[in-house]
Backbone as CSV, one residue per row, in Angstrom:
resi,resn,N_x,N_y,N_z,CA_x,CA_y,CA_z,C_x,C_y,C_z
1,MET,111.527,117.587,100.674,111.642,116.124,100.579,112.872,115.751,99.759
2,ILE,113.609,114.756,100.224,114.793,114.281,99.503,114.338,113.358,98.378
3,ILE,114.562,113.793,97.166,114.083,113.071,95.984,114.783,111.723,95.846
4,GLY,114.026,110.680,95.673,114.567,109.361,95.385,114.809,108.483,96.597
5,LEU,114.884,109.069,97.789,115.205,108.274,98.978,114.114,107.257,99.293
6,ALA,112.859,107.674,99.249,111.754,106.768,99.578,111.747,105.563,98.647
7,GLN,111.947,105.809,97.362,111.961,104.713,96.393,113.155,103.797,96.620
8,HIS,114.295,104.393,96.920,115.508,103.618,97.187,115.313,102.680,98.373
9,LEU,114.749,103.187,99.448,114.540,102.367,100.638,113.504,101.278,100.396
10,LYS,112.473,101.599,99.633,111.431,100.619,99.336,111.966,99.496,98.462
11,GLU,112.689,99.851,97.408,113.161,98.850,96.451,114.272,97.972,97.014
12,ASN,115.141,98.546,97.847,116.316,97.801,98.288,116.185,97.181,99.676
13,TYR,115.318,97.758,100.516,115.227,97.254,101.895,113.798,96.999,102.351
14,GLY,112.842,97.166,101.451,111.453,96.912,101.799,110.902,97.858,102.842
15,ILE,111.484,99.047,102.944,111.046,100.031,103.935,110.117,101.049,103.271
16,THR,108.904,101.145,103.763,107.950,102.138,103.275,107.880,103.271,104.291
17,ILE,108.369,104.423,103.915,108.428,105.561,104.833,107.025,106.017,105.226
18,LYS,106.850,106.266,106.521,105.576,106.767,107.030,105.603,108.286,107.186
19,ASP,106.696,108.800,107.737,106.814,110.246,107.955,108.178,110.706,107.449
20,MET,108.182,111.400,106.321,109.418,111.785,105.652,110.233,112.811,106.429
21,LYS,109.595,113.522,107.354,110.313,114.613,108.040,111.536,114.103,108.797
22,TYR,111.465,112.881,109.337,112.599,112.334,110.075,113.796,112.114,109.158
23,TYR,113.529,111.632,107.961,114.603,111.333,107.014,115.143,112.617,106.373
24,ASP,114.266,113.586,106.166,114.723,114.878,105.656,115.768,115.475,106.586
25,ALA,115.514,115.391,107.882,116.470,115.911,108.855,117.739,115.054,108.875
26,ALA,117.565,113.741,108.817,118.696,112.819,108.931,119.709,112.977,107.808
27,PHE,119.246,113.387,106.641,120.142,113.492,105.484,120.501,114.946,105.142
28,THR,120.253,115.856,106.068,120.531,117.271,105.811,121.664,117.769,106.688
29,HIS,122.681,118.347,106.056,123.846,118.899,106.752,123.562,120.336,107.169
30,LYS,124.212,120.757,108.235,124.005,122.116,108.748,124.311,123.183,107.698
31,SER,125.286,122.898,106.843,125.661,123.867,105.807,124.509,124.113,104.837
32,TYR,123.723,123.085,104.565,122.568,123.227,103.678,121.481,124.054,104.363
33,VAL,121.280,123.807,105.644,120.292,124.568,106.411,120.648,126.050,106.413
34,ASN,121.936,126.338,106.608,122.383,127.734,106.649,122.161,128.457,105.326
35,GLU,122.205,127.718,104.225,122.016,128.325,102.907,120.542,128.438,102.515
36,HIS,119.657,127.831,103.309,118.214,127.874,103.018,117.445,128.273,104.278
37,PRO,117.737,129.441,104.830,117.126,129.841,106.106,115.608,129.978,106.056
38,LYS,115.048,130.305,104.910,113.602,130.508,104.811,112.811,129.202,104.849
39,GLU,113.517,128.076,104.664,112.823,126.785,104.649,112.649,126.188,106.047
40,HIS,113.321,126.783,107.046,113.203,126.331,108.443,113.463,124.825,108.568
41,LEU,114.590,124.416,108.031,114.944,122.997,108.014,115.661,122.574,109.294
42,GLU,115.624,121.295,109.564,116.416,120.698,110.640,117.561,119.913,110.018
43,TYR,118.676,119.796,110.754,119.782,118.989,110.240,119.998,117.765,111.128
44,TYR,120.953,116.939,110.771,120.993,115.557,111.238,121.453,115.318,112.675
45,GLU,122.051,116.275,113.354,122.777,115.975,114.580,121.905,115.409,115.711
46,ARG,120.700,115.915,115.894,119.838,115.375,116.946,119.415,113.933,116.631
47,THR,119.095,113.695,115.379,118.693,112.340,114.975,119.879,111.389,115.064
48,GLU,121.069,111.895,114.762,122.290,111.088,114.889,122.495,110.662,116.337
49,PHE,122.282,111.591,117.261,122.414,111.296,118.690,121.538,110.105,119.084
50,LEU,120.308,110.105,118.611,119.397,109.007,118.919,119.844,107.726,118.229
51,GLY,120.223,107.835,116.961,120.631,106.659,116.206,121.824,105.953,116.808
52,ASP,122.756,106.711,117.345,123.925,106.128,117.996,123.492,105.247,119.168
53,ALA,122.581,105.756,119.988,122.101,104.992,121.146,121.332,103.745,120.711
54,VAL,120.530,103.865,119.667,119.753,102.730,119.163,120.683,101.637,118.644
55,MET,121.719,102.038,117.906,122.676,101.059,117.381,123.423,100.361,118.509
56,GLN,123.833,101.124,119.509,124.525,100.526,120.648,123.653,99.450,121.293
57,LEU,122.382,99.763,121.485,121.471,98.810,122.122,121.244,97.583,121.247
58,CYS,120.948,97.794,119.973,120.616,96.673,119.079,121.814,95.747,118.874
59,VAL,122.983,96.320,118.691,124.179,95.496,118.499,124.537,94.769,119.790
60,SER,124.408,95.450,120.921,124.695,94.811,122.207,123.779,93.611,122.440
61,GLU,122.504,93.791,122.165,121.528,92.715,122.356,121.834,91.533,121.434
62,TYR,122.201,91.852,120.175,122.510,90.800,119.210,123.727,89.990,119.653
63,LEU,124.797,90.688,120.053,126.022,90.003,120.453,125.818,89.203,121.733
64,PHE,125.042,89.746,122.652,124.766,89.049,123.913,124.097,87.700,123.647
65,LYS,123.155,87.681,122.699,122.441,86.446,122.380,123.255,85.532,121.467
66,ARG,124.025,86.113,120.565,124.781,85.331,119.577,125.959,84.605,120.226
67,PHE,126.596,85.234,121.212,127.789,84.653,121.832,127.590,84.511,123.339
68,PRO,126.809,83.524,123.768,126.464,83.384,125.192,127.656,83.080,126.094
69,GLU,128.762,82.591,125.512,129.924,82.241,126.331,131.009,83.319,126.295
70,MET,130.835,84.346,125.491,131.876,85.366,125.336,131.889,86.301,126.545
71,PRO,133.056,86.533,127.148,133.130,87.428,128.317,132.866,88.889,127.947
72,GLU,132.572,89.670,128.962,132.183,91.066,128.754,133.244,91.859,127.997
73,GLY,134.509,91.649,128.321,135.569,92.414,127.677,135.609,92.215,126.174
74,LYS,135.494,90.969,125.745,135.509,90.680,124.311,134.231,91.176,123.636
75,LEU,133.107,91.058,124.325,131.861,91.594,123.767,131.986,93.100,123.531
76,SER,132.582,93.790,124.477,132.746,95.241,124.349,133.646,95.594,123.177
77,ARG,134.729,94.843,123.001,135.656,95.141,121.902,135.029,94.829,120.551
78,LEU,134.261,93.755,120.489,133.592,93.418,119.236,132.537,94.465,118.894
79,ARG,131.769,94.891,119.887,130.776,95.941,119.654,131.457,97.226,119.195
80,ALA,132.587,97.542,119.797,133.307,98.764,119.427,133.743,98.731,117.969
81,ALA,134.071,97.537,117.468,134.467,97.409,116.066,133.275,97.541,115.125
82,MET,132.114,97.109,115.582,130.911,97.169,114.755,130.255,98.541,114.804
83,VAL,130.360,99.197,115.956,129.708,100.497,116.159,130.800,101.563,116.216
84,CYS,131.358,101.890,115.062,132.450,102.861,115.000,132.417,103.591,113.662
85,GLU,133.210,104.642,113.552,133.210,105.466,112.341,133.559,104.659,111.103
86,ASP,134.574,103.831,111.199,135.016,103.080,110.019,133.916,102.160,109.508
87,SER,133.282,101.437,110.414,132.222,100.511,110.014,131.001,101.254,109.484
88,PHE,130.557,102.266,110.214,129.355,102.996,109.811,129.534,103.709,108.475
89,SER,130.722,104.248,108.235,130.956,104.931,106.951,130.891,103.933,105.801
90,LYS,131.378,102.720,106.030,131.310,101.685,104.991,129.867,101.236,104.760
91,PHE,129.094,101.101,105.842,127.686,100.741,105.696,126.939,101.813,104.903
92,ALA,127.228,103.085,105.208,126.563,104.194,104.516,126.857,104.165,103.025
93,LYS,128.110,103.898,102.663,128.485,103.818,101.247,127.803,102.636,100.588
94,GLU,127.787,101.500,101.268,127.158,100.302,100.714,125.677,100.535,100.461
95,CYS,125.045,101.308,101.324,123.614,101.617,101.185,123.365,102.796,100.254
96,HIS,124.430,103.378,99.703,124.338,104.538,98.798,123.723,105.758,99.470
97,PHE,123.882,105.856,100.784,123.333,106.998,101.499,124.063,108.295,101.133
98,ASP,125.307,108.185,100.681,126.068,109.378,100.297,125.371,110.143,99.167
99,GLU,124.591,109.436,98.359,123.931,110.072,97.219,122.772,110.978,97.631
100,PHE,122.298,110.841,98.871,121.093,111.560,99.278,121.364,112.684,100.284
101,ILE,122.619,112.897,100.644,122.945,113.940,101.627,122.767,115.320,100.999
102,ARG,122.092,116.198,101.730,121.938,117.580,101.275,123.030,118.432,101.923
103,LEU,123.912,118.972,101.078,125.071,119.733,101.543,125.024,121.160,101.025
104,GLY,125.670,122.066,101.762,125.868,123.413,101.263,126.918,123.394,100.164
105,LYS,126.996,124.451,99.405,127.890,124.498,98.248,129.355,124.325,98.651
106,GLY,129.743,124.966,99.758,131.128,124.858,100.200,131.502,123.443,100.594
107,GLU,130.626,122.785,101.328,130.881,121.401,101.738,130.887,120.470,100.535
108,GLU,130.032,120.745,99.565,130.003,119.937,98.348,131.327,120.045,97.601
109,LYS,131.844,121.251,97.501,133.110,121.474,96.801,134.287,120.818,97.522
110,SER,134.188,120.719,98.844,135.281,120.117,99.617,135.184,118.595,99.666
111,ASN,134.256,118.037,98.893,134.070,116.577,98.797,133.634,115.955,100.123
112,ALA,132.856,116.725,100.889,132.387,116.229,102.187,131.526,114.983,102.048
113,ARG,130.908,114.813,100.901,130.024,113.666,100.674,130.773,112.333,100.832
114,GLN,132.087,112.352,100.646,132.876,111.130,100.761,133.656,111.073,102.077
115,ARG,133.436,112.041,102.954,134.163,112.098,104.222,133.647,111.018,105.171
116,ALA,134.558,110.203,105.689,134.155,109.083,106.540,133.376,109.536,107.759
117,SER,133.797,110.624,108.377,133.120,111.091,109.581,131.681,111.499,109.289
118,LEU,131.447,112.150,108.152,130.087,112.551,107.792,129.245,111.337,107.421
119,LEU,129.805,110.405,106.677,129.071,109.202,106.311,128.649,108.423,107.556
120,CYS,129.539,108.368,108.534,129.220,107.718,109.806,128.036,108.418,110.471
121,ASP,128.107,109.747,110.537,127.029,110.519,111.168,125.694,110.301,110.456
122,ILE,125.737,110.274,109.125,124.502,110.108,108.357,123.909,108.718,108.582
123,PHE,124.757,107.704,108.675,124.245,106.356,108.932,123.542,106.304,110.285
124,GLU,124.180,106.896,111.303,123.556,106.928,112.628,122.255,107.721,112.592
125,ALA,122.263,108.836,111.867,121.052,109.656,111.766,119.928,108.891,111.076
126,PHE,120.273,108.118,110.044,119.250,107.303,109.380,118.641,106.299,110.349
127,ILE,119.490,105.655,111.153,118.983,104.693,112.135,118.040,105.397,113.111
128,GLY,118.407,106.609,113.526,117.539,107.375,114.406,116.209,107.702,113.753
129,ALA,116.263,108.082,112.477,115.042,108.395,111.740,114.161,107.158,111.580
130,LEU,114.778,106.044,111.260,114.029,104.800,111.083,113.367,104.382,112.393
131,TYR,114.079,104.565,113.487,113.525,104.232,114.800,112.320,105.121,115.123
132,LEU,112.445,106.404,114.871,111.342,107.331,115.137,110.138,107.039,114.243
133,ASP,110.432,106.657,113.013,109.366,106.447,112.032,108.679,105.097,112.198
134,GLN,109.455,104.045,112.541,108.870,102.705,112.495,109.199,101.806,113.680
135,GLY,110.030,102.263,114.588,110.289,101.488,115.795,111.475,100.544,115.708
136,LYS,111.770,99.937,116.838,112.961,99.108,116.997,112.949,97.872,116.095
137,ASP,111.800,97.240,115.917,111.738,96.006,115.130,112.199,96.243,113.694
138,THR,111.807,97.370,113.109,112.227,97.671,111.734,113.707,97.980,111.679
139,VAL,114.226,98.641,112.712,115.666,98.900,112.774,116.431,97.583,112.806
140,ILE,115.977,96.662,113.650,116.650,95.365,113.759,116.585,94.614,112.428
141,LYS,115.451,94.675,111.754,115.322,94.023,110.446,116.337,94.612,109.457
142,PHE,116.474,95.934,109.463,117.408,96.591,108.547,118.853,96.211,108.863
143,ILE,119.257,96.323,110.124,120.657,96.031,110.432,120.950,94.526,110.363
144,SER,119.896,93.701,110.441,120.095,92.262,110.246,120.452,91.962,108.792
145,GLU,120.037,92.846,107.881,120.376,92.696,106.462,121.709,93.365,106.125
146,VAL,121.987,94.490,106.773,123.132,95.323,106.378,124.361,95.113,107.254
147,VAL,124.159,94.965,108.558,125.283,94.956,109.505,125.658,93.552,109.966
148,PHE,124.716,92.818,110.519,125.039,91.543,111.148,125.675,90.520,110.205
149,PRO,125.278,90.442,108.927,125.941,89.475,108.039,127.442,89.707,107.888
150,LYS,127.894,90.943,108.127,129.322,91.255,107.989,130.153,90.511,109.021
151,LEU,129.504,90.115,110.115,130.210,89.359,111.150,130.662,88.014,110.595
152,ASP,129.756,87.338,109.873,130.083,86.039,109.282,131.014,86.180,108.076
153,MET,131.038,87.369,107.476,131.913,87.620,106.324,133.341,87.972,106.742
154,GLY,133.577,88.091,108.041,134.923,88.339,108.527,135.318,89.795,108.658
155,TRP,134.332,90.698,108.541,134.649,92.127,108.643,135.294,92.480,109.977
156,PHE,134.911,91.787,111.030,135.335,92.182,112.366,136.273,91.154,113.004
157,ASN,136.984,90.405,112.176,137.900,89.397,112.705,139.019,90.016,113.532
158,THR,139.324,91.272,113.251,140.378,91.966,113.998,139.742,92.926,115.007
159,PHE,138.649,92.446,115.640,137.907,93.349,116.507,138.631,93.691,117.799
160,PHE,139.664,92.942,118.152,140.352,93.218,119.405,140.992,94.599,119.381
161,ASP,140.973,95.241,120.514,141.639,96.527,120.697,143.135,96.293,120.518
162,HIS,143.711,96.816,119.436,145.122,96.562,119.137,146.036,97.119,120.217
163,LYS,145.667,98.239,120.823,146.491,98.809,121.881,146.529,97.879,123.093
164,THR,145.379,97.328,123.454,145.324,96.396,124.579,146.076,95.116,124.258
165,ALA,145.888,94.615,123.028,146.576,93.383,122.620,148.095,93.585,122.638
166,LEU,148.553,94.742,122.181,149.997,95.026,122.184,150.525,95.088,123.601
167,GLN,149.798,95.753,124.464,150.230,95.864,125.860,150.308,94.493,126.519
168,GLU,149.304,93.657,126.273,149.299,92.319,126.870,150.468,91.486,126.357
169,LEU,150.778,91.621,125.062,151.884,90.866,124.487,153.217,91.296,125.082
170,LEU,153.432,92.590,125.169,154.712,93.092,125.671,154.875,92.842,127.167
171,GLN,153.776,92.825,127.894,153.868,92.622,129.334,154.116,91.169,129.711
172,GLU,154.104,90.278,128.728,154.430,88.880,129.006,155.870,88.753,129.483
173,ASN,156.699,89.723,129.083,158.115,89.706,129.476,158.386,90.594,130.688
174,GLY,157.332,90.995,131.380,157.507,91.836,132.554,157.013,93.254,132.308
175,GLU,157.345,94.131,133.220,156.911,95.519,133.107,157.487,96.173,131.847
176,CYS,156.702,97.024,131.221,157.166,97.710,130.023,156.585,99.115,129.967
177,ASN,157.240,99.977,129.237,156.791,101.358,129.077,156.361,101.568,127.630
178,ILE,155.050,101.716,127.416,154.513,101.933,126.071,154.020,103.372,125.985
179,GLU,154.432,104.061,124.939,154.087,105.473,124.793,153.665,105.757,123.355
180,TYR,152.620,106.569,123.188,152.150,106.968,121.858,152.452,108.453,121.648
181,ILE,153.144,108.747,120.548,153.611,110.097,120.257,152.985,110.601,118.963
182,GLU,152.438,111.804,118.976,151.918,112.406,117.753,153.077,112.929,116.907
183,VAL,153.168,112.463,115.670,154.217,112.908,114.745,153.765,114.169,114.024
184,TRP,152.542,114.135,113.509,151.968,115.321,112.884,150.455,115.206,112.785
185,GLY,149.828,116.360,112.582,148.403,116.450,112.304,148.211,117.408,111.151
186,LYS,147.483,116.988,110.127,147.321,117.797,108.925,145.847,117.940,108.559
187,GLY,145.537,119.011,107.842,144.200,119.198,107.300,143.338,120.114,108.152
188,PRO,142.168,120.494,107.612,141.251,121.377,108.342,140.664,120.676,109.558
189,ASP,140.106,121.452,110.468,139.580,120.891,111.718,138.527,119.822,111.493
190,ASN,137.732,119.966,110.424,136.643,119.010,110.192,137.081,117.790,109.383
191,ASP,138.361,117.723,109.014,138.835,116.564,108.246,140.342,116.393,108.430
192,ARG,140.783,116.326,109.686,142.214,116.215,109.963,142.693,114.769,109.859
193,THR,143.968,114.621,109.589,144.624,113.325,109.552,145.825,113.376,110.494
194,TYR,146.023,112.300,111.237,147.101,112.264,112.226,148.027,111.081,111.961
195,LYS,149.300,111.295,112.318,150.271,110.208,112.302,150.812,110.047,113.711
196,MET,150.734,108.813,114.223,151.197,108.514,115.576,152.254,107.420,115.529
197,GLU,153.173,107.474,116.460,154.172,106.421,116.644,153.969,105.790,118.013
198,VAL,154.244,104.487,118.113,154.210,103.817,119.404,155.643,103.433,119.767
199,LEU,156.027,103.780,120.993,157.371,103.506,121.491,157.306,102.452,122.587
200,TYR,158.275,101.535,122.553,158.386,100.494,123.578,159.722,100.689,124.270
201,ASN,159.645,101.086,125.544,160.861,101.429,126.297,161.731,102.413,125.530
202,GLY,161.058,103.403,124.918,161.761,104.470,124.224,162.108,104.186,122.776
203,GLU,161.851,102.971,122.305,162.190,102.590,120.925,160.931,102.492,120.070
204,LYS,160.966,103.097,118.892,159.820,103.060,117.985,159.605,101.644,117.462
205,ILE,158.371,101.144,117.601,158.064,99.796,117.113,156.902,99.784,116.120
206,GLY,156.289,100.948,115.901,155.190,100.995,114.942,154.713,102.418,114.732
207,GLU,154.052,102.628,113.608,153.463,103.925,113.315,152.156,103.712,112.559
208,GLY,151.271,104.705,112.632,149.987,104.570,111.961,149.362,105.922,111.674
209,ILE,148.448,105.925,110.706,147.759,107.148,110.284,146.255,106.935,110.414
210,GLY,145.550,107.977,110.871,144.099,107.899,111.008,143.483,109.275,111.048
211,HIS,142.155,109.319,110.954,141.441,110.590,110.963,141.199,111.107,112.379
212,THR,141.529,110.296,113.370,141.530,110.746,114.759,142.818,110.228,115.392
213,LYS,143.206,110.839,116.513,144.414,110.370,117.193,144.236,108.935,117.672
214,LYS,143.034,108.615,118.143,142.782,107.264,118.635,142.909,106.225,117.523
215,SER,142.353,106.532,116.339,142.443,105.567,115.238,143.883,105.438,114.745
216,ALA,144.647,106.542,114.788,146.054,106.484,114.393,146.853,105.661,115.396
217,GLU,146.519,105.781,116.679,147.179,104.975,117.707,146.880,103.492,117.501
218,GLN,145.621,103.180,117.173,145.251,101.786,116.911,146.024,101.239,115.706
219,ALA,146.176,102.066,114.672,146.913,101.647,113.481,148.382,101.404,113.813
220,ALA,148.944,102.271,114.662,150.339,102.105,115.070,150.517,100.825,115.881
221,ALA,149.586,100.567,116.783,149.649,99.350,117.593,149.499,98.108,116.733
222,PHE,148.620,98.179,115.725,148.420,97.045,114.825,149.699,96.734,114.048
223,GLU,150.382,97.792,113.552,151.641,97.579,112.843,152.685,96.959,113.759
224,ALA,152.753,97.443,115.003,153.707,96.893,115.965,153.426,95.421,116.244
225,LEU,152.133,95.084,116.374,151.761,93.688,116.607,152.210,92.794,115.465
226,LYS,151.991,93.253,114.231,152.385,92.458,113.057,153.888,92.230,113.043
227,LYS,154.650,93.270,113.350,156.117,93.150,113.356,156.581,92.177,114.420
228,LEU,155.999,92.297,115.604,156.409,91.430,116.706,156.022,89.975,116.469
229,GLN,154.855,89.778,115.883,154.383,88.410,115.649,155.121,87.734,114.502
230,ASN,155.737,88.537,113.625,156.504,87.981,112.502,157.945,87.656,112.865
231,LYS,158.366,88.078,114.055,159.740,87.808,114.467,159.909,86.356,114.896
């Protein structure tokens, strides 16, 4: 049993755990399981898989009802901003979920507890555990407190796909050639950082850094948009 988690959820979110086994798995990293083979533990990946699907459904349903006039394309981009690594890792930190992750010694030393990708996975795994333990209504109640208010706080004001927005802006002047080039990739496989450049007709117009190539491309497109809009 993960010490302190039940009390934390009860005091801060009014959640009374019914079956702790779901949460034990959700907050356990594979490295911890490997170091405790006699305990026959489960780790978070299966629960994360479920949590991802639950979040997609709950957020989609919320946005569909909240914005009845918004077209499908914009709904998809807004959902993508809400259901992504950057957002989920921030939610996990805000909920102090990083304090309850069970890690192996090596992962602990590498500061994995603060890794955005792991925090994202743990948040999704928690949602999966909550769904298994208490059903969809409790999940919706939780994300209505933690996630949905961020919409009104302006967290997702830049929800548009920056790459699409850049392409649409540049194509106003006719056909254009936009290309994204990897400048470098650094770090271990489980925590790499990438730098990408975006070229417009062969000329560099922006660059960006991210933990995935896609996020670095989005950052590069965002920088290019800012430069073009300031001209």
